[in-house]
KOLLUMDO-930256 format. One line per field, with one value per residue (C-alpha): residue number from 1; residue in one letter; x, y, z. Coordinates in nm, 4 decimals, decimal comma, padded with zeros to 6 digits, always signed. Each point is the difference from the previous one (the first is absolute). Layout:
% residues N
i <- [NUM | ...]
aa <- [A | ...]
xx <- [X | ...]
yy <- [Y | ...]
zz <- [Z | ...]
This chain:
% residues 89
i <- [1 | 2 | 3 | 4 | 5 | 6 | 7 | 8 | 9 | 10 | 11 | 12 | 13 | 14 | 15 | 16 | 17 | 18 | 19 | 20 | 21 | 22 | 23 | 24 | 25 | 26 | 27 | 28 | 29 | 30 | 31 | 32 | 33 | 34 | 35 | 36 | 37 | 38 | 39 | 40 | 41 | 42 | 43 | 44 | 45 | 46 | 47 | 48 | 49 | 50 | 51 | 52 | 53 | 54 | 55 | 56 | 57 | 58 | 59 | 60 | 61 | 62 | 63 | 64 | 65 | 66 | 67 | 68 | 69 | 70 | 71 | 72 | 73 | 74 | 75 | 76 | 77 | 78 | 79 | 80 | 81 | 82 | 83 | 84 | 85 | 86 | 87 | 88 | 89]
aa <- [M | V | E | V | V | R | S | P | W | Q | N | A | Y | V | E | R | L | I | G | S | A | R | R | E | C | I | D | H | V | I | V | F | G | E | T | H | L | R | R | I | M | S | V | Y | A | S | Y | Y | N | E | A | R | T | H | L | A | L | A | K | D | S | P | I | G | G | P | I | E | R | F | G | R | I | I | A | E | P | M | V | G | G | L | H | H | R | Y | A | R | T]
xx <- [+05,5557 | +00,1442 | +00,2621 | +00,2555 | +00,1428 | +00,3665 | +00,1871 | +00,3443 | +00,1308 | -00,0631 | +00,3127 | +00,2269 | +00,3118 | +00,0031 | -00,0804 | +00,3035 | +00,2308 | -00,1189 | +00,0288 | +00,3454 | +00,0977 | -00,1205 | +00,1261 | +00,3595 | +00,0430 | -00,2383 | -00,0610 | +00,3790 | +00,0567 | -00,1156 | -00,1282 | +00,0548 | -00,2421 | -00,1158 | +00,3309 | +00,1869 | -00,2737 | +00,0242 | +00,3801 | -00,0320 | -00,2623 | +00,2350 | +00,2889 | -00,2240 | -00,1603 | +00,3606 | +00,0747 | -00,3183 | +00,0495 | +00,3821 | +00,1066 | -00,2799 | -00,0894 | -00,3343 | -00,1554 | -00,2207 | +00,3289 | +00,1950 | +00,1823 | +00,1103 | -00,0846 | -00,2061 | +00,3055 | +00,2194 | +00,3775 | +00,2908 | +00,0733 | +00,3330 | +00,1559 | +00,3625 | +00,1379 | -00,0365 | -00,3766 | -00,0543 | -00,3078 | -00,0987 | -00,2474 | -00,3161 | -00,2934 | +00,2039 | +00,1288 | -00,3257 | +00,0641 | +00,3149 | +00,0871 | +00,2619 | +00,2348 | +00,3426 | +00,3028]
yy <- [+13,2034 | -00,3209 | -00,1895 | -00,1815 | -00,3035 | -00,0736 | -00,3146 | +00,0228 | -00,2297 | +00,2647 | +00,2124 | -00,1391 | +00,1955 | -00,1096 | -00,3615 | -00,0056 | +00,1519 | -00,2649 | -00,2849 | +00,1044 | +00,0349 | -00,3532 | -00,1679 | +00,1526 | +00,0315 | -00,1259 | -00,3500 | -00,0748 | +00,1254 | -00,1289 | +00,3074 | -00,0126 | +00,2849 | +00,3448 | +00,1822 | -00,2670 | +00,0536 | +00,3686 | -00,0239 | -00,2348 | +00,2164 | +00,2955 | -00,1763 | -00,1097 | +00,3488 | +00,1479 | -00,2824 | +00,0414 | +00,3758 | +00,0247 | -00,3247 | -00,1993 | +00,0495 | +00,0970 | -00,0558 | +00,3129 | +00,2106 | -00,1577 | -00,2353 | +00,2754 | +00,0345 | +00,2789 | +00,1552 | -00,0303 | +00,0055 | +00,1062 | -00,2133 | -00,1899 | -00,0657 | -00,1409 | -00,2206 | -00,3530 | -00,1146 | -00,1217 | -00,1574 | +00,1866 | -00,2149 | +00,1657 | -00,1039 | -00,2379 | -00,1611 | -00,0665 | +00,2587 | +00,1568 | +00,3319 | +00,0141 | +00,2820 | +00,0905 | +00,0625]
zz <- [+10,5355 | -00,1644 | +00,1883 | -00,1960 | +00,1376 | -00,1171 | +00,0258 | +00,1593 | -00,2752 | -00,2687 | +00,0223 | -00,2843 | +00,1056 | +00,3695 | -00,1215 | -00,2375 | +00,2810 | +00,2511 | -00,2385 | -00,1065 | +00,3676 | +00,0845 | -00,3171 | +00,0122 | +00,3795 | +00,2742 | -00,1561 | +00,0152 | +00,3633 | +00,3526 | +00,1923 | +00,3522 | +00,1155 | -00,0882 | +00,0598 | -00,2264 | -00,2625 | -00,0025 | -00,0313 | -00,2967 | -00,1736 | +00,0525 | -00,1702 | -00,2762 | -00,0487 | -00,0536 | -00,2448 | -00,1849 | -00,0453 | -00,0467 | -00,1761 | -00,1453 | -00,3497 | -00,1114 | -00,3530 | +00,0147 | +00,0544 | -00,2971 | +00,2292 | +00,2322 | +00,3879 | +00,1604 | +00,1375 | -00,2915 | +00,0298 | -00,2507 | -00,3067 | +00,0735 | -00,3168 | +00,1027 | +00,2795 | +00,1152 | +00,0822 | +00,3554 | +00,1593 | +00,3216 | +00,2132 | +00,1019 | +00,2168 | +00,1868 | -00,3093 | -00,1702 | -00,2576 | -00,1402 | -00,1516 | -00,2705 | -00,0339 | -00,1256 | +00,2031]
């Protein structure tokens, strides 16, 4: 039986997600403990899945919303003001 040793640094999908979370969120916030970090990551996860554009999805988010064609554009702060979601009213 041949045992294959795998490096933990070989999962490209997880590496990409961790890198995005660090660059876009954690590097800009002072974390005050595990509970605070979990709350920050929860808010970032909802932003990542509901509002952030993804090039692989033709600049849509994984949980897409309806196309808003008319109205005034407003900026809604997300992730404690680090990012914004632009929507029409």
